[in-house]
N, C-alpha and C positions, 0 to 999 in steps of 0.2 A: 394826422391823417385827414382827408377828406373819405365820408362816406358816400360820394356820389358811383363809384364803381358798383354798388349791391343791387341797385334798380336794374342795370343790364345783364348783371350774373341773375338773376330771377327771371326776365324774362329770356334768356338764354336758354335754362333749365326749363321754361315752362314750355316755350315755342318747341325744344326738343321734345317733351314728353307727348305732348298733343300731337305731333307730327307722327311719331312713332304710333302711338295710338289708333293713328287715322289708316297709318299700312297697314297695321295687322288687321284693322276691320276690313280692309279691302281685301287681303289675305283669305278673310272668311268668306266673303261674296265670290272670289273667284273659285273656292273649293267647290261652294256651293254649285255656282254655275257649271265647273267640269263635270260635278257627278251629275247633277239633273240633265244634262247634254248628253252623256254616256250611257243614261239609264233610259232616256227618252229614244234615242238609236239603237240601243241594243234590245229593248221591248218591243219597238214600232209604237207606241203610245205618245210618241211625239214629247210634247209640253204638258199635255193634260195632267199626267201624274205628279209630275213637281208641281204645278199650280195649286192642285190639290192637297198635295202635302205643305206647301209654304202655307196654303190659305188656313187650315188646322191648326198649324203652329201660330200664324198670327190670331186666330181667334184663340188660343191658351194663351199666349202672353198680354193680349189684352184685359183678360181677368188679373194677371198678374202686375199689370200695369197700374190698375185701379185698386187693389185689393192687398199687394205682394206685401207692402211696409206692415199693413196691421198683421198679417199673417209671421212675419218675421218678429215683430215687437210681441205677438202673443205666444209663439213659440221660446221667445227668450224670456218670457214672465215678469217682461218690462211695466212698470209702474209708473204712469204718467203724475209729473208732479205739477201742484198747482202754480203758476208763476206769479199770480198776484200773491200768494199769499205761500210760500214755501213753507216748508219744515224747518227747524231751526238748524239741522245739521246739514240742508241743503242748499242754503242761502248763498254761500261762496261759490256754488257749482251755477247757481241762476246769474248769478254775478258776473261770474266769468261767459259764460255763454252770451248774457247782453252785450259785453264788451266785444268779442268777437262778431257777433251780429253787428253792430256799430263799425266797427274796423271795416269788415269787408261790404258793407251796405249789403248787407243778405236779411231777410225779413227773417224775425225771429222764428226760431222752429220749436216745437213741442218739446220738451225735454222730459226724460224717463230715466229711472233707475231701476236695476237688477239688482235683486237682491243674493247678491253671488260676492265672496271675499276673494276671486281671483281678480287682478287689476286688468280692463280691458274698456274698450268703447267702440260704438260703430254710429255711422249716420244712415238715413235710410229715407224711403221716398221719392216720388217721383218727379218734383221741381221745386223752386227755393219756396212757394207758397204751398206747399204741400210735404213740409219736411220734419223730421223728428230726429233728435240726438238720443242717444242713449249710453248712459257711464254704468258699469257696477259699482256697488257697495267699494267693495276692494280698492277701485280706483281713487275715491273719496279719502279714502282711509290711510292710503299706503304712499300717492303722491302730495306735493306741495304743492301751494297756487302758482308759482313757475310754473314746472312740471304740468298741471291742470292746463294751464293756459295753452302749452304745446298740444296740448292734445284734443283740445276744443277748437283748436286752430286748424288742425289738420281735420278734423270733423265737418266744420264749416266750409274749408275750403272744398270738402266732396261734394257739399252739398251747392255751393257756388260753379264748381265747376262741371255742374249736372254730371256727374260720375254715375249716378244711380239711373239714371236715362240713358247714358253711354254704355253702362253694363248691360241693360236690358234689351240694347240694340243686339249686342253681341250674343246675348241668348236666345235672341229672337232667331237668328242668322244658325246659330249651334243648333238650337231645338230641331230647325228644319232639315238639316242636314242630317241630325240622328234619326227623324222620320221617315225623312227620304228612304237612307240606307236601311233602315229597319223594314220598309213596305217593298224595296226591292230584293231582301235576304228574304223573305217570306215568300215574295213572289217567284223567286227560285226554287226554295224549300219545296212548295207544293206543284214544280213541275212546270212552269208559267213559261213560255217562249215567245209571248207578245204576239200583235197583229200580224198574220203576213208571213213572219219569219220561215214558217213550213215551205210556204209557196213561190220563195224568191229564185230567181233563175239565175244560176251563177255567181250569187252572192254568197254562199254559204259559208265560206272561211272567211269572209270577212265581217258576215253576221257573229260568227264563232267567238272571230278577236274581239269584237265591241261587245260582247258578251262577258269574255273575261273581262275585259279591261273595266266593265262595268262593276263587274263583283267585286274585283281587287278595291276600286274606289271605294263601293261600298263597306267594305271591311276597317279600310285607311282612314277615309274622310271623317267620321265621327272622332278617332283620337287625334288625326292632325288639326280638326278644330278646337278639340277639347285644349289643347296644349295652346295654339292662338289664343282661346278665351283666357287661360292665364296667364299668359303672356301680355295682356292688355289690362288685365289686374295688376299686375306688377308695376305697369307703367301708370295705370292711377295713381296706384300707391305713393310712387315716387314723386309725381306731380303733385298731390297733396301735402305732403311734407313741405314741398317747395314752396307750395302757395300758402301754406300755413305760417311757414317762418315769413311771409310776406304781410300777415297780419298780425303777427306778434313782434316783429325784428327781434327775435329771440332763437336764434338755434340752438342753444344750451338748453334750455327748457325742453324742448323738443326731444334732442338726443338724449337729455337726463331720463325722462320719459319714456322715451322706447327701451333704454338698457333696463330699467327697474321692472317694464311689463313684462319683456322678454325673460328675462334671469327670475322670475317669480315662478316657485315651483308649484303653486296652487293650479289644479284642474279648473275651466270655466264649467261646470257642467251642463249648461244649458247651449254651449255650442256645438254644431253637429257640421259634417261637410257641404248640407247647404249654404250654410251662414258663416263658414270661417273665413270667406274673401270679404265681408263687410267690415270686421275688425280691424283696430288700429295695427296690432299684432297679431300675427296666426293664432288663436287660441287651442288648435291641436299640436303641441309640441313637436312633435316627432316630425314635424314638417319643416319647421323650422330650423332643425338640426340639418337638414341637408341642405348645405351652402350652394345656391345656383342650381338646384334643381331643376328641371325643366316644368314638373310637378307641383312647384311651388305658388302658391297664391299672392306671396308677399315677396319683395326683396329681401335679401339677409341682412340681418342688424346691423353687422358691422358695415356693407356696403352702404347704408341711409346714414348709418353715420357718419362715415368718410364724406359724403354731401354734405350734412349738414355742418361738418368742420370747415369744409371750405366756406360754406358761407358764412359761419362763424368770423373767420378771417377779414371778410368784406368789413364789418362791424369792430374790428379791434378786440375781438372777443378770442376765447380761447376755450376748447372744452378741456375738461379732466382728462389726462392721459390713460384713465382705467377706463373709460367708458368704450373705447373702440376694441380694446383688449379683454372685458369685463369676461368673468367665469362662467358667464351664463350662455346663452344661445346667440350664435350670429356668425 
């Protein structure tokens, strides 16, 4: 059988994930606009308060843009590997990263190792020219070369797809919503009524309604935007799975790796709620046990493996039967 249908499947999956990601970003922008408009109308400050809150969030995010990857790597206790002379145990890692870099036409990233026996990996950086991949020692010890290719294909796809920058965009918007909501709630707590609210003639009822609407939005908007942010994270993880297979041409390797990482009982000590969305499999196990939860940072493992199984069929490959029904998380 011809393998020609495979690219169509890849591009269909990639386009769908990108489309849905941008729809979710648009939803965050709508939430920010509604919240800003309601607060401006309720307080009489118009868009000045909104502009100030967004400006502060932007300044904070600029710092994250240029220094965020260094902070993530430092907090993860990741140690950079010398690509020109890697230690004996890390030569295969460097070779596979080089293969994926060449396959994707992506600049060679910096390579880091985390001294932890729990298998996992992540990519970080603001663009392909300033990117890093980090893997745990447990990943190198517990995965074979085919699985390692699948993982690094996934992570290199995050770099090639500009997922870190995309996530930063969503983070700026969500941070702006949180900052604006917090400002308005504090403003309300201290008895603020806005400029001219008490002097309006015949508009007291409308002003009160606007104030209540703004208050409700200030409470709900951060929760809604956070849920959308997590949905974006899930879409980008799904996109990286498919894009990674486009690099390796081997869905089985990635599926086997996902199952091995998800089923591993060891806890990744350096992971936390701020970095969990970066890893290929959520290192906070309790979150992965909730299939399709709106608070998940990743799609369920079984769902990811089902997509990979469909892609494998395009290559005449077949996933082992126990992958989708493994005894671990998913």
